N, C-alpha and C positions, 0 to 999 in steps of 0.2 A: 341334201346339203348343196347349196348354191355358192359358187366361187367366181370371183372376177380376177383375172390375171392380166396385169399390165406388163408390157415387154414380152408378150407371148410369141411374137414372131421371131424372137432372137434365140440365141444358143440355150441359155438356161431356162428362159421362159417357156420355150416349146417343150422341153423335157418335163417341166413342171406340169404343164397343161395335160400332157399325155399320162403322167402318173396320177393326176387327180381324176381323170376319166376312169383309169383302172381301179381307183379306190371308190368309185361310185358317185363322184361329185357331178353335178350339173355345171359345166364349165362355160363361162363366157369370157372371151378374149377381147381386150381393147386393142384395136389396130388403127394405125394412122394411114397406112397405105395398103390397099387391097392387092397390090401387085407383089407384095412381099409375104405371101401366105404359104410359101413352098413347104415349110416345116409343119404347117398345120393341115396340109392336104390329107384327106382320108382319115382325119381325126374327128371324133364325135364331139365337136365343140361348136358353140355359137360365137359369132363375131359381131362386134359393135364398133362403129367408127367413133374415134375420139382421140384427143391429143392432151397429154398431161400438161402441156404449156397453155392450154385453153380450158379454164375451169368450167365454163358453161357447157363444153362438150362432154363433161364427165358426169353431169347430174343424173341423166337417165341410166348411165352405165353402172353407177354404184347403188342404185335403188334395188331393193329386193334380194340382195345377195347376203349370205351369211359370213363369208370370208372375202377379204381383199388381200391379194398377194401382189405387192407393188415391187416389180422388178424393172420397170422401165427406167432408162437412164442411159448415159453414154460413158464408155471407158476411154474414148479418144475423141478429140474435137479440134476444130480450127482455132478456137479462141476461148478465153476465160469466160466470156459471156455465154458461149454455147454450153460449157460445163454447168454454169450457174443455172441457166434456164431449164436444162434437162434434169439435173440432179437435185438442185435446191428448190427452185421455183416450182418445178413439176411436182415434187413431193408435197410442197405446201398446198398446191392446188387440189391434189387428190385427197389429202387429209381433210382439208376444209370441206370438200364435196361430200365426204363420208360423214363428217360431224354434222353437217347441216341437213343431209338428206337420208342418212341411214345410221342414226346414233345407236341403234340396238344391235349393231353388227357383233358377231361372236369374236372375231379377231381381225386385226389389221397387221399383216406381216410385212416388214420392210427389209429388203435385201440390201444391206450396206456392203462394207468391204473392210478387210484388214487395213487398206490404205487410209481409212478414216481414223484409225488409231495411230498409224505410222509405224516405222521400223522400231525395233528395240536396239539398244546400243551396247548391251552386255551379253548378248547371246541367250539370255533367259527368255523363253517364250512369254509373250504378253498374256495377261489375264484381263478379264472384263473391267476390273476396277483400276486399270492403268489410266494415267492422264493422257488423253489423245494428243498426239503431236504430228499431224499429217505434214508431209513434205512436198506434196504436189497439189495442183489445183483440183485434180480429180478427187484426191483424198479430202481436201478441205470442203468441197461441195457435197461429198457423201456424208461428211460429218455434220454439215449444216442440215442435211436431210434427216439425219438421226435426231438432231436436237428438235426439229419440228415435230417429228413423230412422237418422241418421248414427252414433249411439252403438252401434247394432246392426250396423254395417257389417262388423264382425269376425265376425259370426255368419251373415249372409246378404248377398248382393250387392245393393246399394241404389243408387238414383239419385234426385236431387231436382230438380224443375223449378220455376222461379220465373217464371211469366208475369206480364205487366202486366195492364191491362184487356183482357179477352177479350170479343169480341162476335160475333154471327152469328145465324142462325135458331135459334129456341127460347130465346134469351136473354131472361129476364124482368127482368133488372136494368137494362140499357141501354134497354129498352123505355120506361122512365119518361121518359127524355130525348127519345125519339122522340115521345112523347105531348105533351111540353111544346112541342116545335117545332110539332107539328100544331095545338096550341091557339093558337099565335101569340105566346106570351110565354115567354121562357126567363130564368131567373136568371143573372146575370153577376157574378162576383166578382173580376174583374181578370185579368191575364195569368197563366196557368198552363200548364204544358207536360207532356205525357203520352206515354208509349210505349203502343202498342196492338198487338193481334194478333188476326187473324181466326181463328175457331175451327178451321177445317179445317187451317190452317197449324200451329196448336198441336198438333192431333192427329197430324199428320205428325211433328212434333218429338218428341212423347211416344213414338211407336213407334220412331223412329230411336234414341232414347236407350235403350230397352229392349233393342234388338238389338245395340247397339254394345258391344264389350268395353271401349273407351276411356271409356265413360260410367260404368263401375262405380266407385262411391265418390265420384262427382262431383256438383256442383251446377251447374245451367245457368240463366242468364237466357235468355228467348226473347222476341223482338218482331219487328215487320215491318221494323225498321231505320230507321224515320223517327221524328222527334219532332214531335208535333202540339200546336199551341196550342189553347186553348178555342175560339178563333175558327175554326180549321181544322175542328174537330169539329162545331161548329154549322153551318158551311157545308156540310160533307159530308152531314149529316142533312137540312139544308134543301134541298139539291139533290135528294136522294133522294125527298123528299116534295113537292118543288115548292112550297115554302112559305117565306116570308121572315118570321121571327118578330121581334118587338121584344125587345131585350135589356134586361132590368130590372136595373139596377145595384144591387148588394147589398154593403154594407160587410161586411168579414169578421167584425166583432164581432157582427153580427146572425145569422151562420150557426148558432151553437149553438141559438138560439131557433127557427130554421127546422127544425132536426133534432128538437127536442122537440115542436114543433107537428105535424110530419109523423107522428111516432109516436102522438100522441094522436088524430089524425084518421084515420090509415090503418093503425095497428097496425104490425106488423113489415114493413118495406119498406126498400129500399136507401137512401132518404134518411132517415138516422137519426143519433142523437147520436154514435155511434161512427164512422160514415162521415164526418161533418162534421169530426172530428179530422184525418182524412186530407185532406179537401178544402181545409183551411186552408193547406196547404203548396203551394208553387208548382211544384215539380219532382218528377214521378214518372216518371223516365226510367231505362232500363237499357241495357246494352251486350250485344248478342247475339253478339259476335264469337267467343266461345269455342265456342258451339254451332255456329257456321258452320264453324269450323276442325276441331273434333273429330268432329262429327256430320254434316258437309256439310248443315247445316240451311239451307234456302233458301226463305224465305217468298215466296209468290206474290201475295198480295192486299194492296193498300194501302187506305186508309180510304175513298176515294171510291167504288170499286167494291164494297167490302165493305159500306158503309152502304146502297148501292142494293140489293144482294142481300138484306140483312137487312130493309129496308123492304118489299121485294116479298114476302118470306115472311110478314111481319106482316100485310100486306094480304090475302094469299091465305087465311091462317088466321084472319082477322078479329080479330087482336089490336090492330089500329089502327082 
């Protein structure tokens, strides 16, 4: 079985590439910059140069593979145009490249996000038949990517995965919150609730969805099955770091200023104006029962042990 992974140099993509190799796949990774191969080092994969924003560069990459796992995209960017080019236009380019050059593919799996569906407003976890109402540019462009993929479901077999917040070793986004806890002060904006998923559980779900006939043409939410408050998350990270931070209460009307200030001081990072639009909402929770029923998806890791393993990896690799 031959697989192409886009976004393989990143957090989730590198974990997926490693898992596919363990499962016996012949893995090809699409890379834009060969200077960013640190997570793929010593991994039995092939690399091919290409960029999802350049359709011509994708033609050879998609030929001859049985599966395409499209994970390339951006979670943070300088402008709306950057989000659009990576998440919407990039998805359109690779879908068209597959349709035109490898229409007999066994499955095209698109990694979307809970952000594409948006928050819920009543505390009841979202299901796949909800009406998507994204509140950020990131969410809107991921939803556009979904629509492009599903619209081509008549041409190639497709599956869409919508994970919530994903964390684990190599994650550079949640690292920011680990560093805040370590510093002794964390911003606190009131009671909010989240679904979470440890990266290895997500990877298992992605592979299950690719190999399942029942997953063709479907969208799946995936989570570890729990709903965590902000306090639960802070406690899990605090326990992992053996540090008890002070919670700095922050009114929600101040949050946009925090996003702009973070962008000015640190450039492109996960605390940005677009992410603040998401953080202002209290419920980011989803229902993974469909994945459990159709895919036999059974996440193993809850946030307490997942936070500990993540913190240990950060320490070993001197990220913390």
